[in-house]
N, C-alpha and C positions, 0 to 999 in steps of 0.2 A: 141738531147734532153736527159738530164740525168733523168731518172727515177726511184725513189726508190720504189720498190715493196716490199710491206708489208703483211705477213700472220700471224695475232696475235690470238695466243690461249690462254687458262686461265692461263698458266704458261709457256708459248713457245711464242718465236718469229722468224718465218723463215724470210729472207729478201734477195733480189738480187737488185743489182743496175746494170741497163742495159740502154745503150746509143743507143737511136734508133731517126730516124727522116722520114721524108716523104719518102725519098728514100730507107730507110731500109725496110720500111714497104713492099714496092713493090718488093724488091729484097731477102729479108729474110737475110739481112746483120747486125741484131742486135747485138751488142757486150756486153757481161757479162763482166763488170768491176770488179763486187766483189760479193759474197754471203756468206752464213752462216746461223748459226740457234743458237738460246739462249733457253736453257732447263732450268727448276727448276727457272723459274722467281718468285721472292717473297722471295728469300733468297741467298745461295750460288750457283747462275747460272753456268753452264756449258756453255762455249761459243766456239763456233767452226767457225772459219772465213777463208776466202780465197781471194786473190787478183789475178783477172784474173784466168790462168792457174797455178799458183803456188801451192805448197803443203798446203794442209790445216793446220791450227794451233789451238790449242785448249788451252784455258785459263779460269780462273774462277773470277768471280767478285760478289760482294754483290750487287744483285739489288731488291730493296724492291718490286718493282711494274713495270707495262709496261712503264709508263713514264720514269721511270729510265734506263729501257732497250734500249729503242729508243733513250735517251739521250746518253747513253754509245755509241750505234751505231753511232750515228752522230760523235762523238768526234774521235771515230776510225776510220771512212771513212776520215776525214780532216787530221788526224795524219798518214795515212798509204800511203806510196809511191806508186804510180801506180794506186790509186784508182780512177783517175781523178778529185777528190774533193779535191780541195785547200782552199776554204771556203765554209760555208753552202748555199752562193748564189750559188754555182756551182749545187744545187740540183734544176731541173727546177720544178718537179712535183712528186707526191707519189700516186701511186695506191694502193688500199687495195683489197685482196680477202676478199668478204663478204660472208659467205655461203648462207645465206637466204634474199632474198627479197621479199617473201610473194606473193602476187597476182599483186602488184603495180608496180614492177619494171620488165620490159621486155627486158631491155638492160642495158648496164654499163651508168653510170651518174657521172657528177661533184658533189662533196658533198657540199652541203649547210645546212643550219640549218633545213630546210624542209626535205631535204633528210636523214639527220642525225635522226631526230624524227621518218621517217617511218621505218628505219633501226631499232630502238628501238621498233617500235610497232610490230615487227616480232620476238621480244624476245621470247615470247610465243611459238613459232615455232621452235626455235634453241636457247633454254637457255644455251646450253654451248658453243656456238660459238659467236653470236651476240652481246653479251655482250662484249666479247674481241674485237671484231672487232669495236665496238664504242669508245672502250677505246683505241685503236690505233689511231683513228682518233683525238681524243681529245688530245693524247700525241703530235701528228705532229703538230697541231695548237699551243699548248702551246711552242712548241720549236721552229717551223719555221713559225709560225705568217701565213701570206696569202699565204703561197706555195698553187698552186693549188693541189686539192686531188680528186681522182675519185674511185668510187667504182664499182667493177667487180664483179657479183653475180653468185654462183654456180648455183643458181635455173633459171636465165635468159633464157638459150638457150631452156629450156623446156616449155616455156610458146606457144610455137606453138603446142603443143598436144591438140589434140580434146577433145571435153568434155566425149565422149565415151571411152577415154583411162585415162583422168585425174582423174574422178569421182569414187568413191566407191558405191556401191550397198548398202547404209546406207540410212535412212530417209533423203530425199533431203534438208529437214529443217536444219540438222546439217552443211550440205556444207555452207548453206546461213547464219547461225549463226556464225559458227566457222571457217570456211574455211578450213573444211577437206577435202583434196584432195591430189592425186599425185603432189608433185612438183619436184621431180627429184632432183639429185645433180651431181657432177662431169661435169656440164654443160662447164665449160671452158675447161676441157681436151677434152671432144667429140667434142666441136666446132673447138678446134685447129687441132686434127687430121683429121678431115674431110676437114680443109682447106690444110692441108699439102698434103693429098690425092689429091685435085684438084690440086695443084701446081705440083705434080709428074707426073699426068694423063694428064694434060691439059683440064681437064673436068670444066665446068661451074658450078657455084652455082645450078642451076636448074638441072643440070645432074647428081649430087650427090645423088646416092642411095647405102647407105652403112649401115652395122651394125658395130657399133663402140664398142668395148670391154675394158673398163678401167679395169685391173686387178692387183690389189694390195693388201696390207692389207685391204684395202676397195675397193669393186670392183661392177661395174654396166656395164649394157648393155643400148644401145642406138641404136634405129630404127631411120635413118635420109632417108627421101625421100623429094626428090627435094631441097635438102640443108636444111631442117628443121627436128627437132627433132618432131617425132610423137608419141613415146613410149619410155620407160626408165622403168629400173627395180626397181631402189629406189623409194620410195614412199612419203607420209606423213612425213616420218624421212627416214636417211640412212639405218634403220635397214633393210627394205624389199628387197626382190629380191635374189641377187647370195650368195652363201656361202662365208663367208669373213675370215679374219684372226681370229677376236674374235666376229664378229656379227652371228647370226643364218641364216639371211635371211628369206625366206619364211616359214611360219609356220601356222599351224591351228590357228586362232584366240582365241579357247578355251584353247590352252595350257597354257598359261600364268596363268591364274586362276586354273587351275588343278595343276600347279607347287606350286603357292603358298599355295594351300590348304594342298597337301601332306608335303611340306618343312617347313611350318609356316613361309613363307617368306611375307615381304610387297611387295605392289606394285613398290616401288623403288628398292628392292633387286631383284626382279625378272627383271626389266628393265636394272639392273646392270650385271644380269646373262647372259641375251639374248645378251646385247651389248659388253661385256668386257670378258665374259667366255665362249662363244659360239663358232661357227664356227671351223675353223681349230684347234684352241687351245681345243676346247670342246670335239671334236671328237677324236684328237689324243691322248689328255691327256699328250702332249709332249711340244708342241710349235705352237705360229701362224706363224712362218716364214717358207714360203713354201720351202725356200733352206735347210733348216735343216731336214723336213720332207721327201724331195726327197733322201737326203743324208742318213737318218734312213731307209727308204724303201728299198735304194739300197744296203746297209751294211747289214742289220740284218732282211730285209723282215719283218718289225715290220708291224701285221697286222692293227692296228689302223692308223697307219702312213699312208700305202697303202690305208685304207678306206677313210681317209680325203681328200688324193689327188684325189680318184675315184670321191666321192662326189662332190668337187669342180668343176671337168672337166664335169661331169655329168650334173649340173646344169648349167653351160655355154653353152653345147650343147643344153639342151632344150630351154633356152631363144633364141639362133639363130634361131632352128627351128619355134618357135612361131613367131617370127618378121619375118621370110621368109614368113610366112601364112599372116601375117597382112599386109605386103609391098606388096605382090604379087611377092616376088622376089626382089633379091639384086645382084649388080654389084660386091661387095666386102664384105669382113669381115675385119676389122682393128683392130689388137690386140695393146694394149699399158698399160701404168703403169708398176710398177717393176716386175711383173710375167710375164705380156703379153710381154713385151720386151726382158727378160733377161732368160726366162725357156722356151726351146726347147720343154722338155718334157711335159709340160702342154698344149703348143700349138698343139701339135701333138695328146694328148689325147681328147682335147676338139674339135678339128675338123676332127678328123678320122671318117670315116663311112659317110662323107658328099657326097659321089660321087652322090647320088640320087639327090641332089640339084645341081650339076654342080661343086662341089667343089673337085679338085683333089690335093691334099697335094705333095708337092716336098720334101721328105724326107731330101735329101742330103742339099737342100737349107735352110731348115729349121734348120737342125743341124748345118750348117757352118756359119749361118749369125752373124758376130761379134756383141757383146753385143753394145747398144747405137747407132745402125745405124738402117737407114730404108731400107726394102728390101721386095721383094715380096718371098712369101713360097710357092706358089701354082705353079702347072705346066703350060708351056706355053700355053697349049691346054685346061686348066681348063677354063669353062664357067664364072663361079664366083671365082674370085681371092682371094687370103688371102695375107694381107700386114703386117708387122709390123712397126709401125711408132711410133718412142718415142714422147712422149707428152712434151710440154714445157709450162704449165700455166703461168708463169711469162712472157714470152715474149707476149703471149696475152694480159696479163693485162697491161704491159707497152705500147704495141701499142695502146690499147682501149684509155689509159690515154693520150697518146700523141695525137691520134685524138680528144678527146675531149677537150683538151686545146687548140688546134689550130685552132678548128674549120672544120677539115675534117670528114667526114662521117664515121660513123659505118660501118662496111662490113655486 
């Protein structure tokens, strides 16, 4: 089955075309036929595309809205040799990454009018993302007609959190009226690496007791016990939790009002500051890119670059420790995401000194692990293992879409 996976943003569209079927789901033999990203949709868009493993190509096009972007993409797939798409009928289904499913969606679903309405109902919870997700679904409907579409939610994996983990200690009536609670995000990534960990180790779903660390420009931790998410660092919004590229992560709730008063800022301006100007960027004053911070620290020993790196790693370690306590121990820590997969320096900083928990890092294995590959970076004798497992949310979205269309059960 050819599944077109879409991740629609307010001014961007990421895509992958993945060929998957029942056998591929069991053997992990999915094939990526094409992928790319469109940026600055709404004007002169910058479009980067790739067929299979060929080099990426960049072009530009006037794309007035998301529908125009999807239309361009479909025409490109048909016109591109090697895409596997000769006519639009060769696209069997479309899977959408949807950021927020609210409390209603506990798993991926086929999209109908009622599902679309409920995604719209969650716009208050994700005003920057869900509107774009809805527009992506509508664009596919207008261009591909009755082709099946599925929604795979970032929040769904975390619906197994118990009340003691997802509730905030605010008046309970506020939760009842407005559903103010911890939703968690990056669920598709945490779910995927937990699956890959089981595949590598031969463990069952019920035997999966791990702490998953998705470390990138956005970062989150997830405690997975018995194969289910029981706690996660992101909360009502993706702002809570770890230090991130431009997000502050955890902070005293009184700080936003204090900043607003001292700086004369509006509530919106303070939220922008915490989401777009904080984190690694805010501390370093240089960049939100961990690669650049590591280079700056190594070359010039820049104090603030080093401080940002240390704060990032320290917050990761704090969450690992707290989740070990909440879980009663874990069998492994899994690192994924752009930083988790590619930065041996951050992996070492975040997990050093964990011998008390039974985790002994293998410095040589950590340093030598090739980028983009899975591997164990703890010693053979370590009671708690450390693994690097590259994430692939698009494959999981394609698989869920295929299962829903063909009637196979979701894992």
